[in-house]
N, C-alpha and C positions, 0 to 999 in steps of 0.2 A: 309374539306378545301383543296384546291390545294396547293401543296408544293411551297413555294416562296423562291427562292435562295437569294434574296435581304434581306429578313427578317431572314432567317435561318443562313446566313453567313454575318452578318452585318459588321464584321471586314474587309471583302473584298469589299463590295458594298456600305457601308455607313460610310466611314471614317470621322474623325473630320475635322474641318476647319483649323486645324494646322497639319503640317507634322507629320508622324509617320513611324516607321519601321515595316515591316510585311514580313513574309515568306509564299509564295504561294505554295500549293501542285500542282501536275499534275491535269489538267482539260482537258476535251474533248470539242471540238467545231466543228460546221460547219463553214467553212471559204471560202472566195474568195479572191484571190490575184490580185493586179492591180497596175497601175501607173497613175499619173496625179492629177489635181486639183479636190478635192472632191466637189467643188461648181459648177462644170460644169453642166449646165442643160442637162439632158439626157445622161450624161457622164458615163464612166465605174463604178465610185464609186456608183452613184445612182442606176445603173443597178444591181450592186452587192448586195445592200441592199434589193432590190425587190426579188432577187433570194434567199437570206438567209431567209427572212420572209416567202417566199413561202414554203420552206422546213421545217422551224420551226413549222409552223401551220399545215402542212401535218402530221408531227409526233405527235403533240399534239392532233389533232382531229382524229387520227387513231382509238381511242376508239369508234367512232361512225360508223366505217366501218367493213368490214369482216376480215381485217388483224389484227391479235393479236400479239403484241410485248411482248415477255416474260419479266416479271418483271415490266411492265408498271405501273406507278402511275400518277395521275393527277397533273399538275404543272402549274405554271405561266411561260410563256416564258421569259427567262432571258433577260436583256437589251443588246442592240447592243454594241459591243466593237470594238476598232481599234488599230492595231499596226502600227506605223509610223516610217519611216526612210528616209533620204536623203543622197546621196553619199557625203562623205567628211565632214559630220556634226555629232557630238555627241549630238543628240537631234533633234530639229526641228527649221527651219527658216520659220516663217509664211509669209514672203514676197516672198517666192519661192514655192508656193503651186503646181505649175506645175511640180516640181521636186519630189513630194512625191512618195514613194513606200509604198504601204499599204497592210495590211491584215485586211479585215473586217470580223467580226466573231460574233457568238452567241453561248453561252454555251449550251452543250447538257446534258440532264439527264443521269445518270449513266447507264440506261438500253439500251441506244442507241449504237449499235455496227456499225462497218463499213458496215456489211451486211444489217442492217436495214436502214442505210442511203441510200444505193443503191436502196432499195425498195422505199423509200420516193422520191428519184429523179425520178424514173420511174413513180410513181404515180402522182407526181406533173406535170411532163411533159405531161402525158396523159390528165390531167384535164385542164391545163392552156395553153398547146400548146407552151411552152417555153423550151429553152435548158438549163438544169441544170448541164451540164457536168463539168462546172468550179467549182462547189461546192465540197469542199474537207472535209474529216475527219481529224481534226488536234488535236493532243495531245500536250499541251503546259505546260511545267513546268517552271514557271517564277522565282521561288526561292526567294532570298533575295531582297527586294525592299524598296524604300521610296515612300509613297503615301500621297495624300492630296485631299480634296474636293475643287474643283474650282467652284466659283460662278461667273457667267457672261459670256460674249461672248468668243468664242473659240480663237479669235485673241488676247485676253488679258491674255492668259494662261502663258505668259512668266514671269509675276510677281509671280504667284504661283510656277512656276518651280524654280525661283530664291530662294524662301523661302525653297523649298525642298532641293535644292543643299546646301544651307547654313546649314540647319538642319543636313543633312547627314554628311557634312564635320566636323562640330563641334563634332560629335560623332564618328569620326574616319573612315568614309566610303567615297568611291569614286564612281562616276558614272561608270557603267560597261556596255557598249553597245557591247561587244564582243560576238561571238558565236550566232548571230541571236537574241540577246536581243534588245528590242526596246522601244521607247517612247510608252506608253500604255494609252489609254483613254477608259472610260466606260461611256456611255451616259444615264443618268438617267432622262432626260427631252425629251419631244417630241418637236423638234425644230420648227415644223409646228404650234404648239399651245402655245408656251412659248415665252415670251418676252426675248430678248437677255440677259438683265441684270439679269434674273431669272434662266438662264440655270444652271443645276447642272451636273458637269462632274468630275468623279474620274480620277485623273492623277497619273500615277504610273511609276517610273523609276527604272530600275535594278541597284543595287549597289554591291560593294564588300568591304571587310575590307581593309583599307589602310595598306600597308606594314610598319612594324615598324623596323627602323634601330637601332640596339643595339649600344650603345656608349661604347667604350673601355675605361676602367678606367686605368689611368696611375699612377703608384706608384713610 
């Protein structure tokens, strides 16, 4: 059976419908960075997704070609993920999609090195006639986060985010978007085949422990 990251790491990909605290280890991804509204037809975001899947399946299907990747094991291509930010906002404002700065990404199996990614980019470009130069190797250590499963349209995520913020605050944590940490989404549903009300999206926010101010006792 192919290795399935969603099933093997359920704590990262299949969280509960109620918020929870989790610590994420370093993971490797293929990634494309860009700006703008992800809903723009034929726009940079949709182009980035095509590039990512082109590389992801080139690596997965390398087992059928002449190129042998050391340590290769068969696997299910992990779900698409996205890191999102907007200038001057700690989180996201869904009414300002044109202001998004995003990193679209797909997790890599551990056997994929930067050198193997370069092979995959060259291989995919030769077969598909596309420019894959914008695809990067990204190691991302997310660390301490609050996460939750969101059910429904993307534009209604704010209600789930509010629950996450409240849950974290009640347990002594604060939102922490410093140092490149971002609003994180993992897409478990195919938006082309799923009704908006049935979409499943993991939402993850970086947090830190709130500072505790010691009170001075007066005698």
